[in-house]
Every structure is written in structure tokens, then in C-alpha cells.
C-alpha positions as a printed Julia matrix, in Angstrom:
317×3 Matrix{Float64}:
 -12.11   34.38  21.17
  -8.59   34.98  19.54
  -7.07   34.54  23.29
  -8.91   31.37  23.42
  -7.29   30.35  19.93
  -4.25   31.05  20.94
  -4.67   28.94  24.01
  -5.63   26.19  22.07
  -2.82   26.28  19.79
  -0.44   26.17  22.16
  -1.8    23.15  23.86
  -1.79   21.39  20.29
   1.38   22.6   19.38
   3.29   22.35  22.84
   2.12   18.67  23.64
   3.46   16.99  20.44
   6.76   19.11  20.68
   7.39   17.65  24.17
   6.18   14.08  23.58
   9.27   13.19  21.46
  11.51   12.64  24.2
   8.68   11.73  26.91
   7.96    8.33  27.81
   4.86    6.64  28.36
   5.07    7.0   32.27
   5.28   11.0   32.11
   2.68   11.33  29.58
  -0.24   12.0   31.97
   1.82   14.81  33.87
   2.69   16.21  29.93
  -1.25   15.8   29.26
  -2.36   17.68  32.52
   0.26   20.52  31.73
  -0.55   21.44  28.4
  -4.26   20.7   28.72
  -4.57   23.27  31.82
  -3.64   26.24  28.97
  -7.05   25.96  27.63
  -8.76   25.48  31.22
  -9.05   21.7   31.02
  -8.08   20.57  34.42
  -8.17   17.45  36.27
  -7.31   15.22  33.09
  -7.15   11.66  33.92
  -6.29    9.27  31.1
  -7.89    5.6   31.45
  -6.79    2.7   29.06
  -8.95   -0.15  28.43
  -7.97   -3.82  28.72
  -7.16   -6.23  26.1
 -10.81   -7.79  26.41
 -12.45   -4.26  26.71
 -13.88   -5.12  30.39
 -12.54   -2.46  32.16
 -10.62    0.95  31.9
  -7.81    1.39  34.11
  -5.86    4.58  34.87
  -2.44    5.64  33.34
  -1.2     7.32  36.22
   2.78    7.21  35.14
   3.36    5.51  38.61
   4.51    1.79  39.11
   5.8    -0.8   36.85
   2.22   -0.82  35.06
   1.99    3.01  35.17
  -0.9     2.61  36.75
  -0.31    2.65  40.54
  -1.6     5.31  43.05
  -5.38    5.71  41.76
  -7.76    4.77  44.76
 -11.1     3.32  45.45
 -13.88    3.82  42.4
 -10.83    5.35  40.27
  -8.55    2.27  40.1
 -10.83    0.42  37.71
 -13.92    1.33  36.05
 -15.98   -1.03  34.72
 -17.04   -0.91  30.64
 -20.24   -2.44  31.05
 -23.34   -0.69  32.6
 -21.22    2.58  33.21
 -20.92    6.53  31.98
 -17.2     6.07  30.9
 -17.91    2.85  29.52
 -20.69    3.96  27.2
 -18.63    6.96  26.1
 -15.89    4.24  25.14
 -18.47    2.24  23.43
 -20.14    4.63  21.22
 -17.29    7.3   20.79
 -19.24   10.15  22.52
 -18.58   12.98  24.7
 -20.63   12.3   27.81
 -21.23   14.37  31.08
 -19.37   12.7   34.3
 -21.18   14.77  36.74
 -21.02   17.74  38.65
 -17.57   19.03  39.56
 -18.68   21.3   42.37
 -20.28   24.96  41.92
 -19.46   26.26  38.37
 -17.9    23.1   37.38
 -18.3    20.19  34.83
 -16.84   16.81  34.07
 -16.5    15.01  31.32
 -15.9    11.42  29.71
 -14.15   11.64  26.39
 -13.46    8.94  24.26
  -9.92    8.2   22.91
  -9.98    7.06  19.53
  -6.61    6.01  17.19
  -8.75    6.23  13.99
 -11.39    3.96  14.78
  -9.66    1.95  17.27
 -10.72    2.64  20.96
  -7.98    3.03  23.03
  -9.86    4.31  26.09
 -11.31    7.59  27.58
 -10.13   10.9   29.37
 -11.71   12.44  32.29
 -11.75   16.02  32.03
 -12.97   18.8   34.57
 -14.2    22.08  32.77
 -15.39   25.56  34.12
 -18.24   25.75  31.7
 -19.67   23.99  28.89
 -19.44   25.71  25.28
 -18.87   24.45  22.12
 -15.64   25.49  22.14
 -14.82   23.51  25.11
 -16.13   20.43  23.74
 -13.8    21.06  20.76
 -10.7    21.56  22.91
 -11.73   18.27  24.86
 -12.24   16.44  21.57
  -8.78   17.74  20.05
  -6.98   16.82  22.88
  -8.32   13.48  22.91
  -7.26   12.82  19.54
  -4.1    14.14  20.52
  -3.46   11.95  23.34
  -4.78    8.91  21.48
  -2.13    9.48  18.99
   0.62    9.48  21.66
  -0.7     6.74  23.62
  -0.72    4.34  20.48
   2.94    5.62  19.21
   4.54    4.69  22.61
   2.79    1.55  23.58
   4.49   -0.86  21.0
   7.8    -0.8   22.96
   6.61    0.06  26.58
   6.3    -2.58  28.95
   4.42   -0.81  31.47
   1.62   -0.52  28.83
   1.36   -4.14  28.27
   1.23   -4.85  31.8
  -1.74   -2.17  32.5
  -4.04   -3.54  29.61
  -3.72   -7.15  30.85
  -6.06   -8.49  33.33
  -4.09  -12.24  32.94
  -0.65  -13.59  32.4
  -0.49  -14.53  28.74
   1.13  -17.59  27.06
   4.03  -17.3   24.64
   1.84  -17.97  21.54
  -0.31  -15.27  22.45
   2.45  -13.03  23.37
   3.77  -13.65  19.66
   0.28  -13.32  18.24
  -0.95  -10.14  19.41
   2.89   -8.44  18.59
   2.08   -9.84  14.96
  -1.56   -8.94  14.14
  -3.0    -5.54  12.88
  -5.05   -3.08  15.08
  -8.6    -4.9   15.94
 -10.32   -2.29  14.19
 -10.1     0.07  11.14
 -12.55    2.14   9.07
 -12.12    4.54   6.29
 -14.67    6.08   3.99
 -15.14    2.8    2.12
 -14.51   -0.01   4.33
 -14.99   -0.86   8.26
 -12.79   -4.02   9.75
 -13.46   -5.56  12.98
 -11.62   -8.53  14.5
 -11.25  -10.28  17.75
  -9.25  -12.96  19.46
 -10.3   -15.5   22.2
  -9.54  -16.6   24.42
  -7.33  -13.44  24.49
  -4.52  -14.54  26.71
  -4.53  -18.11  25.14
  -4.42  -17.79  21.59
  -2.04  -20.49  20.38
  -2.27  -21.02  16.62
  -4.96  -18.48  15.57
  -4.26  -15.39  13.8
  -5.74  -12.82  11.5
  -4.34  -10.41   8.91
  -5.59   -7.29   6.82
  -4.16   -4.64   4.68
  -5.25   -2.29   1.97
  -3.98   -1.27  -1.36
  -6.16    1.5   -3.12
  -9.49    0.02  -3.36
  -8.7    -3.6   -2.41
  -8.83   -5.18   0.86
  -6.91   -8.09   1.69
  -8.09  -10.35   4.41
  -6.79  -13.49   5.93
  -7.47  -15.81   8.78
  -5.54  -18.75   9.97
  -5.62  -21.5   12.5
  -2.6   -23.66  13.13
  -2.58  -27.24  14.17
  -2.06  -27.43  18.26
  -2.65  -25.3   21.32
   0.96  -24.44  22.15
   3.97  -22.23  21.27
   4.75  -24.43  18.1
   1.11  -23.72  16.73
   1.96  -19.99  17.19
   5.23  -19.86  15.24
   3.22  -22.15  12.4
   0.74  -19.33  12.32
   3.46  -16.66  12.57
   5.02  -18.11   9.51
   2.01  -18.48   7.82
   0.91  -14.8    8.01
   4.5   -13.88   7.15
   4.62  -15.67   3.97
   1.05  -14.42   3.12
   2.34  -10.69   3.44
   5.43  -11.18   1.8
   3.56  -12.71  -1.5
   0.88  -10.73  -1.2
   3.42   -7.52  -1.3
   4.91   -9.04  -4.36
   1.58   -8.58  -6.48
   0.31  -12.28  -5.99
  -3.31  -13.43  -6.45
  -5.28  -15.39  -3.82
  -4.56  -18.78  -5.27
  -1.08  -18.08  -6.03
  -0.35  -16.76  -2.37
  -2.36  -19.87  -1.03
   0.1   -22.36  -2.48
   3.21  -20.22  -1.56
   2.33  -20.68   2.35
   1.58  -24.31   1.92
   4.83  -24.75   0.24
   6.57  -22.75   2.9
   5.14  -24.54   5.75
   5.85  -27.95   4.0
   9.59  -26.84   3.67
   9.81  -26.18   7.27
   7.88  -28.42   8.91
   7.25  -31.22   6.4
   4.12  -33.2    7.11
   4.48  -32.74  10.9
   2.37  -29.13  11.42
  -0.36  -27.37   9.32
  -2.78  -24.48   9.37
  -5.69  -23.97   7.75
  -7.05  -20.86   6.31
  -9.28  -18.09   4.4
  -7.82  -15.71   1.97
 -10.26  -13.09   0.64
  -9.99   -9.56  -1.35
 -13.09   -7.83  -1.27
 -13.26   -4.96  -3.99
 -14.69   -1.47  -2.57
 -15.52   -0.31  -5.89
 -17.54   -3.1   -6.9
 -18.37   -5.16  -3.9
 -17.04   -8.12  -5.42
 -15.82  -10.49  -2.7
 -13.15  -12.88  -3.71
 -12.04  -15.59  -1.4
 -10.09  -18.83  -1.24
 -10.69  -21.62   1.16
  -7.59  -23.58   2.56
  -9.27  -26.28   4.68
 -11.12  -23.64   6.85
 -14.64  -23.9    8.27
 -16.72  -21.62   5.78
 -17.4   -17.94   6.45
 -20.6   -16.99   7.99
 -22.36  -13.78   6.42
 -24.52  -11.51   8.82
 -27.14   -8.76   7.58
 -28.82   -6.75   9.69
 -27.27   -8.04  12.82
 -28.88  -11.65  11.61
 -27.14  -14.77  10.42
 -27.83  -14.62   6.82
 -25.59  -17.88   4.98
 -22.5   -19.62   4.87
 -20.4   -18.67   2.24
 -19.63  -22.31   0.23
 -17.13  -22.83  -2.31
 -14.86  -26.35  -2.53
 -11.75  -26.3   -0.43
  -8.42  -25.85  -2.04
  -6.69  -29.53  -3.39
  -5.42  -31.79  -0.73
  -1.99  -32.4   -1.11
  -1.11  -34.79   1.58
  -2.93  -36.17   4.23
  -2.15  -33.41   7.31
  -1.24  -30.63   4.76
  -3.24  -27.56   4.1
  -6.64  -28.44   2.73
């Protein structure tokens, strides 16, 4: 057991040490090399596409860092497959027999609670220690992928199944991760159609026990709508971080849009502030459709409140 502990330590210390100067394209080889120290072999990294339909292999080859995989390994459906269940449920699942005395596994890649993909790993045996090593490796790989993906075009190409319009390109770079969770709150978001977002955007942040949520829908379905939503989110963040309340923040966003666009462009929005200590949910409606409350996986009610004042015919309501 001490020798196994030492090998695990070498993997967990060695991989982060070499990762600082390792581009995403060389990450699969580095992961395989250090995983082999603990007896985890044939390690393959699969990342989910933007809409979570398929898992694609990160091979490190080609402009999308995904070339070279063939047949069933080139793309795995998330719907109705074992790797898809491992991805969706966040659980280690057996992948099948790896030959005499061997095992294969699907291990979820989670950055916090955001699902990134899965690892496929081959092991010589099935013990609690092996499973801990697989989960530790997956946690480390998820952090490395998340940290390197933002500046790497090959990652963007790998996780897209369609061409993206300019507005969507802006919005996905603007918005926070689609999933967040801690011991107090779980936040999930989705944007569809994912490749044609235009003027839609969401944002969230935490400050102590308070959660700040916002949803925006800018006028139009073009790049100008994306610019309007971009400006609305930036203004909301700026005033929120200066300590402004919901009403004050909404007015500040409105004033900035008027200053920039006059009455030619507008956006609607919801600004909300749940308190995780008390459960109180405060929110402001700026001309947007009312939120839907869902409890027990069923529609419960709509949140009703009068919209904020209308200052002009085509401004924020």
C-alpha cells in the first residue's frame, strides 16, 4: 500500500507540474504518461459538445485536436449509451471487459459540478483504491481542460457541431458556466438555439449568502442584438459590484442603453437576488415575461409583479 500511495502521489504531483507549459493538444499524451504510473492505462479523454448531444475524443491531433479516432470511438452519443449515463449522472460506470484480467471504465469529468466529458480508462483490477485513483485523475484532468480551453481554438472546434453566428460567439464568451453548485445553491442554465443566440444572455454571481441572477433578451436577431445584450450584462455586473440594489442596477442598465443607442435599441430583463440564508427571493421585472416556478418537476406558478415604469415607447419596460 505505501508503494501504491507513492505512485498516486507521483501522478497527482507530476501532471500539474508539467501542465503549466503543456498546450491542450499535448494534454492527452501527458495524461496517459502520468496515469500509467498508477496502473491506469489506455486513458482517453472525451469532451461533450455545446448542446450535450455527443462526446468527442480529445486526441491531440488536427486543428480540432480530435482527429485520428475511428469507428465507434470517433463520436459517442450521450443519449442511450453507457458513457452518456456516466456523463449525465456523474458516476463511474463499467465500460466492458478489457480482456483477460482487465477492466474498462467510464469516469465523468467534472469541473465543480459543470460536466465537461468523460475518461475511458483500462485497469488490471477493480478495487476501492483503483476507483479513487480514477476519480482523482478525472478531477485533475477536468481542471486542466477547463483552465486551458478558453484560449484554445482547437477546443472550440472540438465541442461545436455547427457553425456559430457572430452574436453567439460573443455571448458564449460573455456568460458564466452553465452549471454551478455549492452547499447552498444549484444554478443551471441553457441557451437555445445554441449557435444562433443573438440577443439572449444570462449571468449569475455570488457574494456571501446572496445569489445574483439576471436574464436579458435584446431586440433583434443579429450581431447588434448581441452587442446590446453584451452592454446590458456588463452594466449590470459593474453596478452590482459597486453595491447597487436590484432597482438601482436596472435603472443604470436602462440609462446606459439609452445613452448608447437612444431609442433605436432596447432589451428586456429579469434581475433577481435569492438569499440562501432565508430563502427570500427578490426580483425585478424590466419588461420581461414572468418567471416560471417549478416544484417537484412540475410547473407550479408564475411569479407576478408589476413591470418597472415605461420611460419611452421602445425602451426598457
